[in-house]
PALUMVO-97005 format. One record per residue: residue number from 0; chain; z, x, y of N, C-alpha, C in turn. Coordinates in steps of 0.001 Angstrom, whole numbers, plus 500000, padded with zeros to 6 digits. Example, Ala and Ser with C-alpha at 12.3 -4.5 7.8 and 13.67 -1.06 7.14 Angstrom:
> 0 | A | 507800 | 513190 | 494310 | 507800 | 512300 | 495500 | 507800 | 513200 | 496700;
> 1 | A | 507080 | 512850 | 497750 | 507140 | 513670 | 498940 | 507870 | 512900 | 500030;
//
This chain:
> 0 | A | 500000 | 500845 | 498842 | 500000 | 500000 | 500000 | 500000 | 500897 | 501230;
> 1 | A | 499693 | 500354 | 502351 | 499638 | 501175 | 503548 | 500852 | 500924 | 504430;
> 2 | A | 501089 | 501873 | 505297 | 502259 | 501794 | 506159 | 502003 | 500874 | 507330;
> 3 | A | 503060 | 500209 | 507754 | 502991 | 499368 | 508930 | 504141 | 499740 | 509845;
> 4 | A | 504104 | 499288 | 511073 | 505172 | 499573 | 512009 | 506078 | 498369 | 512210;
> 5 | A | 506046 | 497422 | 511299 | 506863 | 496218 | 511442 | 508024 | 496259 | 510466;
> 6 | A | 509093 | 495624 | 510839 | 510243 | 495506 | 509965 | 510015 | 494312 | 509054;
> 7 | A | 510275 | 494515 | 507765 | 510071 | 493442 | 506806 | 511385 | 493142 | 506106;
> 8 | A | 511508 | 491942 | 505573 | 512690 | 491516 | 504847 | 512821 | 492310 | 503559;
> 9 | A | 514036 | 492679 | 503175 | 514243 | 493461 | 501960 | 514530 | 492597 | 500743;
> 10 | A | 514487 | 491287 | 500877 | 514761 | 490406 | 499745 | 513502 | 490205 | 498904;
> 11 | A | 513691 | 490126 | 497607 | 512588 | 489866 | 496687 | 512435 | 488368 | 496487;
> 12 | A | 511329 | 488010 | 495880 | 511123 | 486608 | 495520 | 512131 | 486219 | 494451;
> 13 | A | 512509 | 484950 | 494380 | 513459 | 484509 | 493348 | 512946 | 484871 | 491958;
> 14 | A | 513868 | 485303 | 491107 | 513497 | 485615 | 489733 | 513027 | 487040 | 489524;
> 15 | A | 512945 | 487856 | 490589 | 512535 | 489249 | 490433 | 513695 | 490146 | 490794;
> 16 | A | 513663 | 491369 | 490312 | 514715 | 492323 | 490656 | 514664 | 492591 | 492158;
> 17 | A | 515822 | 492718 | 492773 | 515873 | 492953 | 494213 | 515295 | 494323 | 494528;
> 18 | A | 514454 | 494373 | 495513 | 513872 | 495627 | 495962 | 514461 | 495960 | 497322;
> 19 | A | 514447 | 497243 | 497641 | 514972 | 497660 | 498929 | 514097 | 498761 | 499511;
> 20 | A | 514149 | 498899 | 500822 | 513445 | 499975 | 501508 | 514290 | 501240 | 501405;
> 21 | A | 513668 | 502325 | 500986 | 514341 | 503612 | 500854 | 513655 | 504590 | 501796;
> 22 | A | 514442 | 505199 | 502677 | 513892 | 506202 | 503596 | 513604 | 507472 | 502822;
> 23 | A | 512390 | 508037 | 503042 | 511974 | 509209 | 502289 | 511931 | 510463 | 503160;
> 24 | A | 511277 | 510360 | 504321 | 511107 | 511525 | 505177 | 510596 | 511075 | 506540;
> 25 | A | 510453 | 512008 | 507437 | 509804 | 511727 | 508716 | 508298 | 511735 | 508495;
> 26 | A | 507580 | 510936 | 509234 | 506116 | 510935 | 509113 | 505568 | 512328 | 509408;
> 27 | A | 506197 | 513040 | 510334 | 505737 | 514382 | 510696 | 505927 | 515392 | 509558;
> 28 | A | 506747 | 515060 | 508543 | 506911 | 515929 | 507378 | 505696 | 515891 | 506454;
> 29 | A | 504873 | 514839 | 506576 | 503709 | 514697 | 505704 | 502565 | 515576 | 506197;
> 30 | A | 501874 | 516183 | 505260 | 500712 | 517010 | 505577 | 499488 | 516106 | 505575;
> 31 | A | 498736 | 516063 | 506683 | 497564 | 515181 | 506726 | 496606 | 515440 | 505566;
> 32 | A | 496133 | 514339 | 504972 | 495134 | 514364 | 503900 | 495602 | 515135 | 502674;
> 33 | A | 496905 | 515048 | 502432 | 497492 | 515723 | 501292 | 498639 | 514875 | 500772;
> 34 | A | 499230 | 515290 | 499663 | 500320 | 514533 | 499075 | 501581 | 515356 | 498915;
> 35 | A | 502692 | 514647 | 498790 | 503974 | 515249 | 498446 | 504582 | 514391 | 497341;
> 36 | A | 505575 | 514919 | 496657 | 506268 | 514148 | 495634 | 507715 | 513974 | 496060;
> 37 | A | 508238 | 512775 | 495862 | 509637 | 512483 | 496148 | 510252 | 511814 | 494933;
> 38 | A | 511513 | 512132 | 494668 | 512248 | 511479 | 493595 | 513058 | 510358 | 494228;
> 39 | A | 512698 | 509120 | 493894 | 513333 | 507949 | 494477 | 513846 | 507070 | 493335;
> 40 | A | 515159 | 506876 | 493286 | 515770 | 506066 | 492218 | 515283 | 506493 | 490835;
> 41 | A | 515274 | 507781 | 490587 | 514878 | 508360 | 489300 | 513385 | 508215 | 488997;
> 42 | A | 512573 | 507883 | 490008 | 511122 | 507758 | 489821 | 510419 | 508788 | 490692;
> 43 | A | 509429 | 509487 | 490107 | 508611 | 510394 | 490914 | 507543 | 509575 | 491612;
> 44 | A | 507502 | 509680 | 492947 | 506554 | 508926 | 493757 | 505702 | 509918 | 494549;
> 45 | A | 504384 | 509760 | 494453 | 503445 | 510586 | 495220 | 503165 | 509867 | 496541;
> 46 | A | 503343 | 510587 | 497647 | 503178 | 510006 | 498977 | 502086 | 510770 | 499699;
> 47 | A | 501157 | 510025 | 500306 | 499999 | 510619 | 500977 | 499883 | 510089 | 502395;
> 48 | A | 499383 | 510941 | 503279 | 499078 | 510516 | 504645 | 497597 | 510765 | 504896;
> 49 | A | 496858 | 509692 | 505132 | 495438 | 509796 | 505479 | 495324 | 509857 | 506998;
> 50 | A | 494917 | 510998 | 507508 | 494779 | 511172 | 508956 | 493659 | 510284 | 509501;
> 51 | A | 492552 | 510197 | 508780 | 491415 | 509395 | 509223 | 491798 | 507929 | 509382;
> 52 | A | 492566 | 507404 | 508437 | 492987 | 506004 | 508477 | 494313 | 505816 | 509216;
> 53 | A | 495022 | 506914 | 509457 | 496371 | 506890 | 510018 | 497248 | 505937 | 509204;
> 54 | A | 497209 | 506123 | 507868 | 497987 | 505293 | 506945 | 498722 | 506177 | 505951;
> 55 | A | 499852 | 505680 | 505499 | 500641 | 506337 | 504471 | 500565 | 505481 | 503210;
> 56 | A | 500416 | 506131 | 502064 | 500298 | 505455 | 500780 | 501317 | 506046 | 499810;
> 57 | A | 501700 | 505269 | 498805 | 502618 | 505764 | 497775 | 502254 | 505153 | 496428;
> 58 | A | 502116 | 506025 | 495430 | 501851 | 505605 | 494059 | 502738 | 506429 | 493129;
> 59 | A | 502818 | 506020 | 491879 | 503539 | 506816 | 490896 | 502887 | 508182 | 490747;
> 60 | A | 503681 | 509201 | 490508 | 503165 | 510563 | 490406 | 502619 | 510895 | 489020;
> 61 | A | 502923 | 510070 | 488018 | 502534 | 510360 | 486639 | 501087 | 509966 | 486377;
> 62 | A | 500279 | 510930 | 485956 | 498885 | 510689 | 485576 | 498871 | 510240 | 484115;
> 63 | A | 498546 | 508962 | 483845 | 498587 | 508473 | 482462 | 497486 | 509046 | 481578;
> 64 | A | 496463 | 509614 | 482153 | 495382 | 510201 | 481353 | 495713 | 511652 | 481016;
> 65 | A | 496118 | 512431 | 482016 | 496502 | 513823 | 481799 | 497913 | 513983 | 481266;
> 66 | A | 498687 | 512888 | 481288 | 500057 | 512861 | 480780 | 500949 | 513912 | 481438;
> 67 | A | 500897 | 513951 | 482779 | 501727 | 514892 | 483537 | 501995 | 514332 | 484932;
> 68 | A | 503089 | 514742 | 485525 | 503442 | 514344 | 486890 | 502729 | 515256 | 487887;
> 69 | A | 501492 | 514887 | 488235 | 500671 | 515773 | 489068 | 499890 | 515069 | 490180;
> 70 | A | 499941 | 513750 | 490262 | 499053 | 513059 | 491209 | 499309 | 513451 | 492661;
> 71 | A | 500522 | 513865 | 493004 | 500799 | 514277 | 494381 | 500000 | 515516 | 494769;
> 72 | A | 499483 | 516235 | 493795 | 498694 | 517440 | 494075 | 497193 | 517165 | 494128;
> 73 | A | 496803 | 515906 | 493957 | 495386 | 515553 | 493965 | 494805 | 515477 | 495370;
> 74 | A | 493492 | 515466 | 495433 | 492779 | 515362 | 496706 | 492511 | 513897 | 497013;
> 75 | A | 492728 | 513497 | 498283 | 492442 | 512117 | 498655 | 491061 | 512024 | 499280;
> 76 | A | 490478 | 510847 | 499147 | 489148 | 510595 | 499680 | 488839 | 509121 | 499542;
> 77 | A | 487562 | 508806 | 499433 | 487181 | 507404 | 499263 | 486003 | 507296 | 498315;
> 78 | A | 485970 | 506163 | 497624 | 484842 | 505777 | 496781 | 484537 | 504344 | 497179;
> 79 | A | 483415 | 504137 | 497845 | 483109 | 502805 | 498355 | 484180 | 502374 | 499330;
> 80 | A | 484764 | 501199 | 499088 | 485832 | 500681 | 499949 | 487222 | 501128 | 499500;
> 81 | A | 487304 | 501945 | 498469 | 488589 | 502351 | 497903 | 489048 | 503680 | 498489;
> 82 | A | 490286 | 503743 | 498936 | 490920 | 505002 | 499299 | 491588 | 505498 | 498030;
> 83 | A | 491259 | 506711 | 497594 | 491657 | 507183 | 496275 | 492259 | 508582 | 496327;
> 84 | A | 492922 | 508924 | 495229 | 493322 | 510298 | 494960 | 492663 | 510687 | 493644;
> 85 | A | 492128 | 511906 | 493598 | 491547 | 512435 | 492363 | 492617 | 513250 | 491656;
> 86 | A | 492884 | 512909 | 490413 | 493870 | 513669 | 489650 | 493424 | 515128 | 489568;
> 87 | A | 494360 | 516069 | 489739 | 493972 | 517478 | 489638 | 493663 | 517916 | 488206;
> 88 | A | 493968 | 517061 | 487218 | 493715 | 517448 | 485833 | 492300 | 517122 | 485389;
> 89 | A | 491989 | 515836 | 485250 | 490675 | 515443 | 484738 | 489824 | 514732 | 485770;
> 90 | A | 490302 | 514672 | 487013 | 489550 | 514162 | 488180 | 489319 | 512654 | 488197;
> 91 | A | 490075 | 511877 | 487409 | 489966 | 510429 | 487541 | 490508 | 510028 | 488904;
> 92 | A | 489949 | 508957 | 489452 | 490303 | 508495 | 490797 | 491206 | 507268 | 490714;
> 93 | A | 492353 | 507343 | 491369 | 493306 | 506245 | 491413 | 493320 | 505649 | 492816;
> 94 | A | 493175 | 504327 | 492896 | 493183 | 503611 | 494172 | 494590 | 503697 | 494770;
> 95 | A | 494688 | 504174 | 496007 | 495993 | 504360 | 496636 | 496633 | 503049 | 497086;
> 96 | A | 495873 | 501978 | 497144 | 496438 | 500674 | 497524 | 496930 | 499881 | 496313;
> 97 | A | 496254 | 500039 | 495176 | 496565 | 499207 | 494010 | 497079 | 499989 | 492804;
> 98 | A | 496823 | 501280 | 492732 | 497195 | 502087 | 491575 | 496193 | 502049 | 490439;
> 99 | A | 495129 | 501276 | 490602 | 494133 | 501156 | 489535 | 493277 | 502419 | 489438;
> 100 | A | 492926 | 502784 | 488209 | 492031 | 503909 | 487987 | 490597 | 503398 | 488107;
> 101 | A | 489852 | 503943 | 489043 | 488468 | 503507 | 489286 | 487575 | 503861 | 488094;
> 102 | A | 487809 | 505021 | 487491 | 486957 | 505515 | 486406 | 487303 | 504908 | 485042;
> 103 | A | 488568 | 504580 | 484844 | 489044 | 504024 | 483573 | 489993 | 502869 | 483883;
> 104 | A | 489457 | 501664 | 484105 | 490271 | 500536 | 484557 | 491440 | 500159 | 483637;
> 105 | A | 491432 | 500628 | 482409 | 492546 | 500327 | 481514 | 493814 | 501110 | 481885;
> 106 | A | 493681 | 502085 | 482782 | 494820 | 502888 | 483231 | 495197 | 502522 | 484660;
> 107 | A | 496494 | 502415 | 484903 | 497001 | 502166 | 486252 | 498281 | 502973 | 486458;
> 108 | A | 498628 | 503144 | 487713 | 499909 | 503730 | 488095 | 500568 | 502762 | 489066;
> 109 | A | 501881 | 502793 | 489185 | 502528 | 501901 | 490153 | 502086 | 502218 | 491579;
> 110 | A | 501882 | 501191 | 492371 | 501597 | 501343 | 493802 | 502786 | 500740 | 494543;
> 111 | A | 503273 | 501448 | 495539 | 504463 | 501021 | 496260 | 504131 | 500619 | 497688;
> 112 | A | 504853 | 499641 | 498163 | 504731 | 499222 | 499551 | 505382 | 500294 | 500427;
> 113 | A | 504701 | 500659 | 501512 | 505168 | 501716 | 502407 | 505147 | 501191 | 503828;
> 114 | A | 506103 | 501665 | 504616 | 506069 | 501377 | 506045 | 506575 | 502602 | 506791;
> 115 | A | 506144 | 502701 | 508051 | 506669 | 503714 | 508945 | 507469 | 502958 | 509995;
> 116 | A | 508763 | 503255 | 510042 | 509669 | 502559 | 510949 | 510443 | 503621 | 511728;
> 117 | A | 510293 | 503619 | 513049 | 510922 | 504628 | 513901 | 510557 | 506042 | 513446;
> 118 | A | 509294 | 506245 | 513126 | 508730 | 507516 | 512674 | 509323 | 507999 | 511335;
> 119 | A | 509959 | 507111 | 510584 | 510499 | 507441 | 509278 | 509680 | 506702 | 508210;
> 120 | A | 509288 | 507421 | 507172 | 508533 | 506816 | 506069 | 509533 | 506172 | 505117;
> 121 | A | 509293 | 504885 | 504828 | 510155 | 504129 | 503922 | 509297 | 503514 | 502835;
> 122 | A | 509833 | 503514 | 501606 | 509124 | 502969 | 500458 | 509978 | 501874 | 499840;
> 123 | A | 509320 | 500788 | 499463 | 510035 | 499667 | 498842 | 510071 | 499899 | 497330;
> 124 | A | 511275 | 500035 | 496826 | 511484 | 500280 | 495391 | 512350 | 499157 | 494842;
//
């Protein structure tokens, strides 16, 4: 998901586990057009900042095809209307908004809602 500058409610829909916004870092800590990895609630999350789009994205760091926590080291770009990261292992492309693998649709990674609030990057977990 992409970052927004609006404050959103932290309550989940009825019947789902409660989610909360977790502060990760300052937006200025992110390297443009690159990724970092953060450990949030025992989950490795790959976080990217697209300078061209001025958006922040977050997906799971685990590459289900290469079977390793490496997606934060992948290169970001686009395929058609999709903003993607290419896995550094076998180069499959994962959509940064949905977590879907463009090359192998049977594979997905979690995609997380992200916002930038007071120049702080927050992820909904």
